[in-house]
Every structure is written in C-alpha cells, then in structure tokens.
N, C-alpha and C positions, 0 to 999 in steps of 0.2 A: 505491499500500499506504499504511495508515496502522499506523503502529508503535503508540501509543501504547495502543492496547485491547491488542497483546499482551505488552507491557511490564505492562500491570493484570493480567490473567490468570495472567501466572509471579508476581506476586509474593503474588496471592492463593491461588495453589496450593502457596507454599511457606511461605505461614502453615498453611493446612492441614496439611502435617505436620509442620511443626515445633513445630506446639504442638498439634493437634488429636491428631494419629498420633505424639506424643511422639518426634522425630526428634533422635535423639542431638547436643548442642548442638554438641561437635567436629565435625559431620558440615554445619552450617548454610552455610559457606561453600561448601564441595563441593556442595552439594546444588543451592544459589540460583545459582551459578554455572552447573552444569549444565544447570539447569531453562531458565534464561533463553537459554542458547546453543541448546540443543534448540528450543523455540519460534520460535528468531528465524532457523533452521536449517530447519526446517521450510516457514517464511512465504516464505524465502527457494527454496529448492531440494525441495518438499515432494510427494513423488509417493508414493501409498498404498498403489501396487502396487510399491513396490522392496522388496527385504528390507531387513530390521533389520541395520545392521554399527557396531562403536562407532567414536567420532570420536576422531581423537589430539589431544590437548590444543591443539597449534595450530591445529587446525579448529577445535576450541569457541570458542577465542579470538578467532579470524577472524567467525567469524559471530555472538558475541555485538560486536565493534567495527560491524559494517555494520549492525545493529541501531540500537546507542548513536548513530551516526551521521547515520540515517536521521530519528531518530525526532527528534532534536534538532535538525536542517534542516526538519522540518515546521511548527517554530513561526517560522520566518524568511520574508520574500520572497526565494524564490531567486534572483527578478530579478535583486536588489541584488546586484554584484559583490563576492565575498569577498577578504579580505584574503591575499596568498602565502601565508604563517606556517597561517594556518588549514586551506586547501586541502592544503598538503603533512604537515600534522599528522593530519590526516582520515584521509589515504592510511596512515599508520601506524597509526593506530586500527583500520582495516578491515582488516589483516592481522593485528591483536593485538597490534601492538608499542606497550602505552600507555606504558611509560616513556619512548621516543623521542618518541612525540605529547607529552606535556608537558613535555619537556624543551621542545623546539620553542616550543609554548605559550607557556612561561616567557618565552624571550625573546623573541619577539612581542609579547607583553604589555607590556614593559619601555617599548616604544617605544609599544603604545596600549594606555594602563591604564583607560581608559575602554570598552575594545569587550565589552562583553556577552557576544555570541556566545563571544568567544575567553576567556573567564571559564566560562561554562558546560561549552565543550568540555574547560579543563584539570579542573574538577571531575569531569567523568562519567571524565576520562582516570585521574585518581587514584585514586578507587575501584575502578576497572576493574584498575588496577596493584595496590592492594591488595587483591584478591579480594573485593570486597563490603563494605568494610570503609570508613564512613566517617571517616576521617585530620583531624586537627587543620588540615594543606593545602587536603586537599578541601574542609572546612566553611568555608574561608576564602574559597575559589575562589568556593563558591556565595553565601557574603554577599558580595562583590564583583562578581557577577554580578547580584545581587537590586538590588543599590544603583544598577550600570549600566544596568540596564531596567528601571525598574519599570512595573507593568503586563504585564509578560510573564509567563505562568505558567511558564515552564520551567523557573527554579531550583527552586522548592519541588516541582514535580512530581517534580523527580529528584530531588531532595535527599529526597522522604518516598519513594519505592523504594528509595533507597540505603540508607536507615532500615529499611525491612522486611525486605531482604536479611541486615543485619545483626543481625536479630533483636531490633527495638524497634519492636513497630508501634503501642503508646502514643504515640511520639514522631513517628512517620509519621502517626497521624492526626490530632494536634497541629499539623503542617506543613502538611496537606489543607486541615484546618480553615479555617486562618488564610490561605487561599489561596480559600478560596472565602467566606470575611468580606471580604473585600479585592478580589472579583473584581463586574464590575458585572453588570444584572441579566441585559443584551445578551449576554455574553461568552459565544462562542462552543464553552467547554468546559464551561461553570458544570455542565450539565447530567446529563456522564457524569460530572463530578467529584464532583458529590451522589448516584451509583447509585457508586461507587468505595466514599467515606464511607460509605455505608449499607453493603456488604457488608464492607465493615471492621469494622464496629461489630459486624456478625453474628459475624464470626471472633472478635475480645476476647470478645464476650459467650461463646462457646463455650468460648475459653481459659479464663475465669474460673471457668465452672461444672467444668471437669475437675479431678477429686481430683489434689492433690499427691503424687509420687511419690518415695519414698523413695530415695535417692539411694546407689545400693551401689560 
C-alpha cells in the first residue's frame, strides 16, 4: 500500500474545502484530521458494501497513526533494524497515543541525536498530538530530521503536508518546491512531487480568485 498519494489526496481535498468552499477557519483542524482519518481507514479496511457508521475519536486517531507510521516507513529500508524506542513509539502512534509516542522518542533521541528517522517520527507525533498544527517543537524536529538525513524527502514532504493541514498552502508550496529544487533529476519521488505542486498551484489560483467574504 502506497500511503503518500493517500496523504496528498487528503491535503488537496482539505484545500478545496477550506478555501474554495469556504469552510470556517474554526473547523479546519477538525475537518483536516477527520479527512485524513477517513482516507486512512478506508485504505486499511475499506469495503463499499458496508453501511456507513460514525467513528469514535480514538478509532480515528488510531487510523491516522497507522497511516502516518506506514507512510514514514516507506521512505526507509525496512530490512535495516530499527531501534527499540522507535518500534515502541510506533506502536503507541498506531493506537493514536501520540503524546506517549513523542515522550518515548524524546528519550530515545537523547541517546541517538543523529537518528533522522527518529526525529521525523517525533515531528509527526507532535503534529498529530497538536491536532495538525506545526508547533515550534514540531518545526524543530522537522529541521533536525532534515539535518540528520540530507537527501531524504520525508522531512520536507511531511512538513508540507502538515502546513496544508494548518491552512498555510503558500508555505506548504514553498517547502515542496524547495524539495523539488534539491532533488536529483532521477529521484523516484520527483514526478509525483511535480504533479502535487502543479495541483497545489491550481488550488492556490482558485483561492486567490475567490472574492473576499465579509466576516460577521
């Protein structure tokens, strides 16, 4: 299962709802999280023949955590052993327990300060714990991940998606463009990234063309 297109689709749908359909800003975080949870859950357990039913919050968080961990792991060699603290934190993240996952990652990174995948996992856990917001600690973790593993697209890709969830499409576009500019011509993610940026540009153009609505 390739999780990156699922995450990108969720981001694009969020932009349409937030800026084209004028979803109220106070609902952005809830909608973005629910959208990601729904897409992840369908990818994991989807069955069109089953009747719809509301999901409990802990189930949605668990589905989000499963998708987040799976997408991150696709960027690394699964044949290489992972440190124990990362495996345990992933188990917490899969259950939607992002605070506990982040605590374990912080402890592990004190002894492994150059472990790039650990920093990326911490950044993602902090974003999820903050309900989609890129907090200063999450931004620091993204930067440490980038510093620890130059050339890996994960930090920039996940940071861009997190910025989209935070309602910052222009900043997300800048991050993804920076990733594209620094990617080798034969990078396997390059074509998909070009497509994502083109779609994002189209949505930003739609946003800019929308008349400003008065705030009541």
